[in-house]
N, C-alpha and C positions, 0 to 999 in steps of 0.2 A: 369503858375506860381500859387502858392497857396496864398490864403489870410489868414485871421485869422483862426487858427486851421487847416489849410491845405485845406479848402474848396474853390473851384473855385469862383472867384468873378463874380456875376451875370451879370455885365455890360461888361465883356469880358477882360479887362486889369488887369495886376497884381497890387495889392495894396502894394506899397513899401514905401509910405510916412508915417509919424507919425499918429497914431490913432487920430480920432477927438473926441470931447467931447461926441458925441452921441454914438460912438463905444466903449468907455472905461467906464465900470461901475465904479461908485464912490465907491471904496472899501477901508475902513480904514485899516491901517497896522494891521497885526496880532499881537497878544500878543506874548511875548517871548516863552511862553509855547507852543502856537500853531505853531510857526515857528519851534521850536525843533521837534514837533510832525510831521509836514509836511516833513521836511528834512529827518527825520529818515525813514518815509514811502517811500520817493522817493529813498533812498539809497538801499532799499531791492532789491536783485537780481531778475531778471526775472525768471519765471517758466522755468525749463529745456526744456519743450516742445516748448518754444519760441526761443530757442537758435539754431543757425545754425553755420556751420564751414566753414571758408574760407582758401583756400590754398595760402600761401604767398611765399613759396620757394619750389623748387623741387631739387632732386638729379640729377646729370648728369652722364651718362654712367654707370648706376648702375641698376641691376635687382634684385628684383622688384623695380620699381620706388617708391620713398618715397617722401612725402611732409610734410612741416611744416604747421600746421593748428592753427588758432586762432578762438575763438568764437566771434559771434556778434549777434545782434538782429535786426530784421527789424524795420523800424521807426514806423510801426503800433503798435508794442509793447510799444513804448515810448508814442504815443498818447493815447493808451488805458489806460496806467497807469495815465497819467495826467487827462484824463476824469474821471477815476474812483475816484481819490482823490479830484479833484477840480471841476468837472463837466465841460462841454465844455465852459460854461460862465466864468470860473475861470482863463482862461489863453488865450494867443494869441501869434501868431508869425508873423513876417514880414520879407520879403526877399528883398534884393537888389542885382542886378545882374551886374557883371562887365565882360568884355572880355579883357584878357591880350594880350600883343603883342606875336608874334610867338617865340617859343622855339624849340630847337633841342631835340627830344625825344630820350632818351638813348637807348631804346631797338631796334629801327629800324632806328635811325639817321634822321628821317623825321622832317621837320619844321612844327610845328602845334601850333595853338593858344590854350589858356586855357580859360575855363569858370570858373569864380570865383563868388561864391554866399555867401553873408553874411546873416545870420539868427539872428534876434533879438527875443529872447523868453522872454515873460513877464508873470509872475505869479502874478495876482492882489493881492495886500496886502503883497507880499513877495519881489518882485523886478524884475529886468531885467538883462539878460546876452546875449551877442552876440558872434558868432563864424563864421568862414569862412570855406567853403568847396570848392574843386576844382576838375575839370575833363577835360581831353583833349577834345577839341571842335569837333573832328571828330567822337566822340562817339555819336551815334544817341540819346542816353539817357543822354547826358552830363549834361543838366540842372537839370534833376531829380536826378541824382547821386550826383551832387554837393549840391543840396538842402538838400538831406537826410543826407549827411555828415555834413553839417553846422548845421542842426537842432539837430542831435544827439550830436555834440560837445557842442552846447549851453545847451542842457539838462544836460550834464555831469557837467556843472558849478553849477547846483543845486543839484548834487549828483546822478541824474538818469542815470543809466548805467555806472557810473564811475568805478565800480568794474571790468568791462571788461578790463580796462587798466592794470590790474595787471597780466594778462596772458602773458607769455613769448613765447608761442608756443610749440607744441608737434609734434613729427614726427610719421607719420602713413604711411601704405602702400596705394598706389593709384591704381585705376583701369586703364583700357586702355584709358579712357577719362580724366585721371588725377583728378578723384574725390576720396575722402577718402573712402576706403573700410569699415572702421569703425571709430568711433569718440572716443576721450578720455572721460574718466569719469570726470565729474566736481568735483572740490574740494568741501568739505562740506560748506565752506564759500561762495561758488558761487551758493548756493540754498537758496530759501526763508526760509526753515526750519532751516538750519544750521546758517544762518545769524541771525535769531530771537533768536536762542539759544546762541548767543554771539560769534560765530566763525568769524574771520576776516582774510583778506589777510596778509600774513607774519607770521602767527602762525606756519606754517610748518617750519619756520626758528628756532622757539623755540626748537622744538625737535631735529633739526639738530645741534643746538648749546648747547644742554644739556650736551654733552661731547666734548667741544670745543678743537680744536688743539691749541697748544701753538703758540703765535704770533712770528714773526721773532726776535723780541727784547727780547724774553724770557718771556713776560708777558702773562697771560691767559686772554682771552676775557670773561668778565662776560656775562652769558646768557641773563640776563635782559637788560644789556646795548647794547649788539649786536642786540637783537630783536628790541629794540626801534629804533636804528639807521637804521636797515634794513627796518622797517616799514616807517620811514620818507623818505627813499630813494624811496621806492615803491610808495609813495604818490606823488612823483615828476613826475611820468610818464605822468599823464594827463595834467598838466600845461606846460610841456616841449614839448610834442609831442614825438612820438615813435622814430624817427630817432635821435634826439638830445639826448634823454634819453639813448638810447642804445650806442650812440657814446661816451658819457661821462663815462658810465660804462666800455666800452672797453678800452678807453685811460687811465682812472684813476685806474683801477683795473684788466684789462685783463680778465674780466668775462662778461657774458651776463645776469647774475642774481645776485642781491646783496646777496642772501642767500648763495652764494659760498664764500663770503669774510669772513675770520676768524680774520683779524687784525682790531681792533677797530680804530686804527689810519687811516687805509685806508678807512674804512667806513666813518669816519668824513671828510676826504679829499674829497671823492666822493660827500658827501652830501653838503659840502661847495661849490664845483664847480657847482652843480645843483642849489643851491640857488642863486649863482651869475648869472647863465644863466637865471633863472626865473626873476631876477631883470632886466636883459638886455632885455628880452622879453616885460616887462612892459614899459620900456623906449621906445622900438620900437613901441609898440602900441600907446603910447601917441604921439609920433612924427608923426606916420601915420595918426592919427586922425586930425592932423593939415594940412597935405599935400595931403592925399589920397593915396590909394594903388598903383597907377600908377607909383609913383616915385621908387618903388622897382624894376621894370623891368630892367632898365639899370644897376642898382647896382648888381642884381643877375647875369645878363649876364656877367658882368666884372669878376665875380667869377666862371663862367662856371656852374652856377646853373640854374635849370629850375623853381624852386619854393623855398619858404622859408622852406618848409618841408624837403628839402634836407640838410639843415644846420645840421652838426653833431658834431661840436666842438666849444669851447668857442672863439677861435681866429677868426673864420669866423663870428660868431654871433657878436662879438665886431665890426668887420669891417662894417657889415651891419648896426648896430645900429648907429655908428658914421657917416656913410654916409647919412643915413636918417635924423638924427638930424641936420647935416650940411645943407641939403636941406631945412629942416623946418625953420632953422634960416635965410636962404637967402631969403625966401618968406615972411618974416614978418619984 
């Protein structure tokens, strides 16, 4: 397990407790201007040379085999950015490891435990954020994989790597080992140069809506209004998580990408549902902080879910939140 900034602890054991006074430099809060400057620098996309592509879905009974790919960056790209902007002394991270009860894994119906890792990332003078990663325990690298996932999710709370959540996946041909034969070209906003020139996710929607189709009620959707709504929806991908985000898009508008929605009323409805889901997740986090993540296991099992990441609709999320809050109230 890693200690501060990912370096192994010299005495052998993982450092999961709170930093001591000797470990944390006394750093005054940054000025508002410096905070703005740091966040802007953290939000800049990684160099395209640091981007890799992961296959998330493949076609069945089709030749050639095609796969849906999404971009990602190795956690070393994240640590390099933090070190470059803040120096290794300017930030630290702490991991806490949990092992969940056994779940039935959908792909092979085996009963397997999960490793859950929480990463607390602190940028001195700026603040702290925490996030959780998970991996099946029978994976030889379960701890490492869960750590990396938790760390990168915590980084996204500061804006680092957040732009990667805007990708919806692209289909490409795969080789005999199901690896991409070629990779998609990155949008301009997904490169450092394009980002610094002012390009942002969702701007492709502006050109798509420059000649908008009439809405079902006969009203035209204004390009500026539609673009603003689409951008707000795209920004919900990170706080909601991929499964819930896509589920709400599918049930609310029957699309996978908000840029396909032409009716402003539908855009507003989808956004309202996502904002409601975000509030629910905040309530859930507050309740879990009182009772611990273990209380989720029986609740998820009763819903035939292996993890919270599988929740894809508001009704299921509401049931989970209410059950956890009920458990929290009964223990206090």
